[in-house]
N, C-alpha and C positions, 0 to 999 in steps of 0.2 A: 786100429783107427782111434785117433785122439778125440775125445768128446769134451766140449766146453760147457762149463756151468755159467750161463750168462749172468745170473744174479750174483754169483760169487765173484766173477770178473768185474762186474759193476761196482761191487763193494770195495774191491781192491783199488779200482781207479778213483773212487771217491776218497779213499784214505790217502792216496797219493796226492790228489788235488788239495786236500785239507793240509797235509803235511807241507806241501809247497807254499800254501798261503801262510802257515805258521812260520816257516822259515823266512819268507819275505817280510813279514811283520817284525821278526826278531832283528833282521838286518837293518830295516829302516829305523826301528827304535834305537838301536845302538849307534848306527852310523850317522843318521841325520838328526835325531832329536836328543841323543844322549840319555835316554831313559830305558828302563827294563821292559821286557815283553812278558806276557803270561798266556798260557794255554789253560783255559778255564774248564776243559772237558772233565778233568779229574779232581776239581776243587769243590769243597763244600761251600754252599751259598748260605750266608747268614741273613735271616729275615730282618733283624734290626738294621743291618746295613742297607738292605734294599729300600727300607722305608725312608731313607734320607732323600731319595729322589723318586717321584712318582713315575709310572710306566711311560706315560705320554712324553714327558720331558726327557727321560732316559733314552727313548728311541730317537727323539728329535736331535739330541746332542750326541747320540751314539756313545753313551757311557753305560757302565754296568757296575754299580757299587755291590761288592760282594762280601766284605769282611770289615769288622770293627776290632781294633786292638787299642784298648785304653781310650784316648782321646783322638785317635787317628782313624780316618776312613780310607780304605784301599779302593781306588777308583780306576778300573781299566777303561781306556778310551780308544776310539777308532783312529783319531788323529789329533794331535795337540793344536792344530790350526782351526778346529771347528769353532765357528762364531757362537758366542754365548757360554763357552766353557769357563772363561774367567769370571763371568757374572755368577755362575753356579759355585765356583770355588770361594768367591767372596762371601756368599750366603752361608756356606758351610763353616767357614772360619769365623763368621759373625756369631755362630752358635757355640763357639769355643772348641771347634774340632779342626785338626790339621788334615791335609789330603796328601796321599801318596799315589802318583799316577803310574799306570802301566799301559803299554800299548797292547791291544788284543785284536784278534781277527774278527770278522763279522760273525763267523760260526760260533766263536766263543761268546760274544756278546749275545747272540740269539739264545744260547743256553741259559744265561742269567735272566734275560727278558721273559723267558718262558716260566720262571718262577713267580712272576707277578700275579699269576692267576690264583696262586695259593694264598695270597695276601688279601686283607680286607680292602674295601674301597677307600679306607683311610689312606691319606697321602702324607708324605713328608713326615719324618719321625726323628726322634732321638733314641739313643741306645737304650734298650731295656723296656720298650713299650711301643704302643701304637699312638700315633698322633692324628686325631681327627681334624681334618682341615677346617679352617675358620668358616668357610662357607657351609660346610655340613653342620657345624655347631649352630650357626645362625639359623639354618633351616629347621633343625630340630627345636631350637628355642621358639621359632615362629609357629610351628605346627603342633608342638606338644605342650599342652597346658594342664591336662588332666590324664588320669589313668586310661580313660576310654580312648584318648587320642593315640596312646601307644598301641592299643589293640587295632585301631583303624589303620595306622601306618604299617603295621606288620601284615595285615590282611592285604593292603595295597601292594606290598612287596611280593606276596605270594602270587598275586594276579599278574604282576609284571613279568614273573618268571625270569628274573635276572641271572646272569652267569654267576655272580658273586652273592647269590641270594642269602646264604647262611651268614656270611660276613655282614651283610647289610641288616639282617634281623638282629644280630648281636649288637651292632651299632645303635639300632633303634632302641633296643632294651636298655643298654647302658646310657645312651644319650637321653632317653626319656626319663630314666631313673634319676639322672643328674639334674635334669630340667625341673622335676617336681620335687627335688630334695629327698628322695628315698635313700635309706641307709643300706638296704640289702635288696638283692634280687634272688628269689628262690625259684628253682626249676625242679619240680617234683613229679617223677613218673608214677602213675597209678595204674590200676588194672586196665582201664579202658581209654585213658587219655594221659596227657602230661600237663600239669597245672603250673602256671607261672603266676608268682605273686610278688609284690613289692612290700617292704616294710616302710611304712610312712608314719612318722611320729611315734615309732615304737609299736605300731600295730600292723599286722599283715593284711594287705588288701589284694583281692583277686584282680588279675590283669587280663588273662586270657588262657586258652588251652591250645596245646600244640599236638600235632600228630606224631606218631612214634618215629617215622623216618626223619622228620625235621629235628626231633630231640637227639637222635643218634648223631646226625651231622653237627648239630650245635655243641653237643658233648665233646666230639673230637676237636672242634674248633677252639673250644675253651681250654681243653687240655693242652693243645699246641701252644696257645698263647701263654699259658700258666707254667709251662715247663714240666707238665706231668706226663706220666707214662701212658701212652695211648692204648697199650695192650693190657693194662691193669684195670680191672673193674671189681675185683673181689676184696680189695683192701681200701682203706681210707687214704686219701691223698690231699695234701695242701700245697698250693702254689700262689703265685703272685705275678701280676703284670701291671703296667702303667699306661695311662692315657695322658697325652700331653695336649692340653688345651690352652692355646695361647702361651702364657708364661707360667701356667699352673700345671703341676704334675699331680694327677689323681691316681692313687694306687687302688688296684682292685685285688682284694685278697680272696682267693678261691678255695673252697672246701668241697670235697666230694666224698660221700660215704655210700657204701653198697646198700641197696634196698631190695625189697621183694620183686619190684618190677623194673629195676635199673638204678643207676647212681643218682642220688639226690645231690643237687648242685646248689651251692649258696655262694654268691659273689657279694662280698662286703665292699661298699664304695667308701673309700677313705678320702673324702674331699677336704683339702686343707681349709677351704672357706667355712666349712661347718664347724671347725674347731677354733677358728679365729674369733672367739667370743671374749669380750672384755668382762672383768669382774662385775662391772656395773650392770651388765646385761644378763647376768645369770638368774636374776629374780631373787637375790638375797635380801631379806628384810633389812631396813635401813639401820636399825640399831645393831644388828649382827654384822652388817657390812662395815661399820666403823670399828668394831672389835677386830674383825679380820684384817683390815687395813693396818692396824696397830701391831698385830701379832706377826704378820708376814714381813713387816719391816724390821723386825728384831734380827740381830746378827746370829743368834743361835736358838735352839729349841726344837721340839718335835711336834709336828702338826699332822694329825691323822684324820683321814676321811673314810667313813664307812658307808656301806650301801650294797645292795645286790648288783649283779652283773646287768649292765645297761642302765644304771641309775645316774650316769653322767659324771662319775668320779674323775675320769681321765680329763674330760673337758674343764672341770673345775681346777684340777691340778695344773693343767697347762695355762689356764687364765692366771693363776697365782704366779707361775714362773714368768709369764710375759709382764706381769705387773711389776715384779722386782728386778727384772733383767736390766743390767747396765754393762757397759764395757769394762767397769772397774771390778766386777766380781766374776768368778768362775762357777758355772752351773753344770753339773753332771747328772744325767738320768740313767737309771738302769730299768729297762722295760721288757715286757714280754707280750707281744712283739712291739717294736716301734711302729706306731700307727700313723703318726704325723711327724713331720720334721719341723723343728723349731730353729730358726736362724739364730746364730750366736751362741747356741747351747750344745754342749757335747752329749750326744745321745748314744748309749750302748744297748745291745739287745742280748738277753740271756740265750744261751745254747746249752741246755741240760745235757745233751748227748756228748758235749765236748767239756763238761764240767764247769761251764760258766753259768752259775746259778745266781739268784738274787744275792745270796750270801757272798759268793766269790766276787760278784760285781761290786758290791758294797765295799768289800775289803780292797779291791783294786782302785775304786774311786777315791778312797781315803788317801792313797798314795800319790794322787794327782793334785794335791793341794787345792781342793775345792772350797768354796765358800757356802754353796747350796747343793744339797743332794736330794734327788727324787728317786725313791725306790718304788717300783710299780706295785708291789704288794709284799707285805710281811706275812710269811707262811709258816715259819718255824721259829723255834726258840733262839737259835744262834743269830739269825737275821734281826730278830727283835732286840736282842741284847746289844748287838753292834750298832744298830740304829739309835738306841738310847745312849750308848756311850759316845756316839758321834755328836749327838745333840749337846752332850755334856762338855765336849772338847772344842766347842767354838764353831759348830756347824749348824746351819738351819737345814732341817731334814723334813721332807714331805713324804708321806706314804699312805697306803690304804690298808684296811684291815677288814676282815669279815665278821661283822656283828650286826645285830638288827637296829641298833640306835646308838647315839653318842654315849649314853650311859654304860653301854656294854664294853667300851674300849678298855677301861682300866681293869675290870675282871679278866678280860681276855689276855691282856699283856701279862698279868700276874699268873694266869694259867700257863703262859709260855715261859715261866720261870724268871721273869724280869723282877729284880728286887724292888719292892714297893718304895723303900726309902730312896733309892736311886731315881725311880720314876717320878717322884715328887718334884725333883729339880729339872728333869728332862722334858716331860710332857707339857707343852704349852696349851694345846687345845685339841679337843675331840669334836669331830663334826660328822653329822649323818645327813644324807640327802636321798630324795626320791625325785623322779621325773613325772610330771603330769602334762597332759596335752592342754594347750591353750585354746579356748573357744574361738572359732572363726569370727572376726569382728564384722563381717559382712552379713552373716545369717543368724548369729546367736539371738535367742529369743528370751526376753524377760518374763519372769512369772513370780508368783508368791510361792514361798517354800511350803511344802506339805507339812502338816503337823509334826510328824516324826522327824523330818529334816530340821524344822525350826527348833524343835526340842534339843537335838544334837548340837546345833550351832550355838544356841543360847547357853547350854551347859558348858561348852568348851570356852566360849568367850567370857562368861561370868567367872569361871575359875581363873582364867588368865588375868582378868582384872583384879581379882582378890590377891593374886600373887604378885601384883605390882608390875606387870609386864607391859604397861603403857599402851594398851590397845588402841587408845585414841590417836596415838602417833601415826597409825596406819590408816587413818581415815574411816575408822569404824566406831560407831557409838553402840555400846552394849545396851540391849533392851529396846532400842529404837526400832521402829518398823523398817524393814529392808526387803529388797528384791534379790532374787538370784536369777541366774541365766542357765539356759539349757541349750544343748546342740540341736541344730536343724539339718544342715547340709545344703551346699550349693556348688556351682561350678568352680568357685575359687578355692574350695577345700576338698575337692574330689568327692563331694557328697558325704564327707565324714562328719561335718560340723565342727572340726578342729583344724587348726593350722599352726604348726610350730609347738615347741614345748618349753617349759620352764621348770625350775627346781622348787621343791619345798624343803626347808632346812631346819636343823637344830644344831646347837653347839654347846659345849660345856667347857669353860675355862678352868685351868688348874689354879684356882685361887687359894687363899689360906684355909678356907672351910673344906675344900676338896682335899687339900694336902693333909689335913688333920685326920680324915677318915680313910685316906688312901692306904696308910700303913696297917690298917685293920682288915685288909682284904674285903672291902665292902661289896654288897650286891648292887645290881643295876638300879633297883628301887631305891636303896639308900643314897646312891649317888644322884639320882634324879631328884630326890627330895631336897637334898642340900643344895643342888644347883639352881633350884627355883629362885633363890634369893639374888641370882645374877640378873634377873629381869629379861632373859632371852626367851623368845618363843620356841616351843617345841614344834615338831613337824605337824601335829594335829592342828595346832593353833595357826601356824603359818598357812596351812592348807585351807582352813575355814575362812581365814581373812581373804585369801585370794578368791574363794568362792563368793563371798559377800561383795567383793569389789568387781566381780564379773570377769575375772581373768580366766578362771577354769570352772568346771561344773562339779557339783558335789559327788557325782558318780565317779569322776576321775580321782578325786581325793580319796574316796572310799576304796578305790581299787588298789592303792598303795599303802594306806595306813588305816588302822582300826580306830574309828572315831568313838567307839564305845569303851576302849581300854582306859583304865585309870592311870 
């Protein structure tokens, strides 16, 4: 007796119906419309392609974007006669992308539509990142003004129990961080909880705590977006993705390292708006500003900036490059990594594992007939020597160096085996900087300085006056009664008392007096003593003047420079 397996027979019938549908689509596509057909059942679906069309519109128009190749979007459709299809094509082409149509069955389209549940609520995208829709950005801008607003928004998301809750939480974290100008998002698992913090004006601020399950889902979501291995948690991983807000591309650089209770996650927000600072807005003292204007306008020379990590060196270098940029000169940068893209400038990124180091990058850049070269950092003797030689052969070279102050640049270069006699002709200026938080203009409070504070300030300003550094030019009268300000905290500054940052600076020009002692391998102290005749403020003096003028607090200045040092 023959026995029938109903389930098996039903599956066979379903496969036959599907095959018939696919055959019919193929015949119609070729015979009637003259386009190719595609069966999407065995095709990989790319998230970046999906983000070009949101799920609602994809279903309405019966389209299923599944692949990106260069500047071309592969777009299966149910029928070319669907109303609204040409409008969609025009929108895609307006973004600089071409469209390749395929006809596909309903079953094929359904497969692609099913992938939307894995995507964020973010809609419409460009290749390589997520694009938060304009209305979502507007909503975030309206609702999030402070760190506490981020916590409230996420708690609301928990209560709503949305299908895409994890994606929505990530949107709130990133959107909130962008809204309040945070530079980093830290997600740190601890024994009993998971702590979320924002770095705001260089200082970490607590945002909220997450439960372990939410952390695990968020971890996977971030890995997926960043192109990291989902199954790897024992090794450090670095990745990157982008958010497209209107016309701006905001890069998110992701770092994950293993910890005792899970992977510590840091997402650095590289907002192009934060780097678009003009030289005039850096907080450079007026007299030094005039010197810098003159030095960066020269056709050749070496200008070095020194300072610890996070002191704003990259921002300053980019401001210099934008200042001198014109269509008549070629500017090449060698960076590690490229954090921000500068229009009109050729930017390259080092890849040590492939042998493309700062040294090789500099050698390669010189073969490109540049006028200006920016080297992210001088780390070794060979790079230092070539940078110096480049400055001597008609190039303007910008770079950074690790020293504590401007006076340490020359000894450091000599330690790297740079010939002092050569250095005298190449080095134009050494500059050092630190970042301090600016007092919130809304809530800062005026007060008399404490005796110890007044003594420090008086000593520093008096010495500056004796060295003919023109203290009065900065609106400060030495010895006159003055007030200083302290931080308080309000809603406008997230309760920190500070809003925004500015630099404190010092610089040493390579003038005749510096050249004379350079060949003798001078110490930092000797260089600083000789440079006093140039009449430029050092970082202590610049910081104290900014305190007296109410720009920052004395506590901030003391956190980055030693006011008691001679």
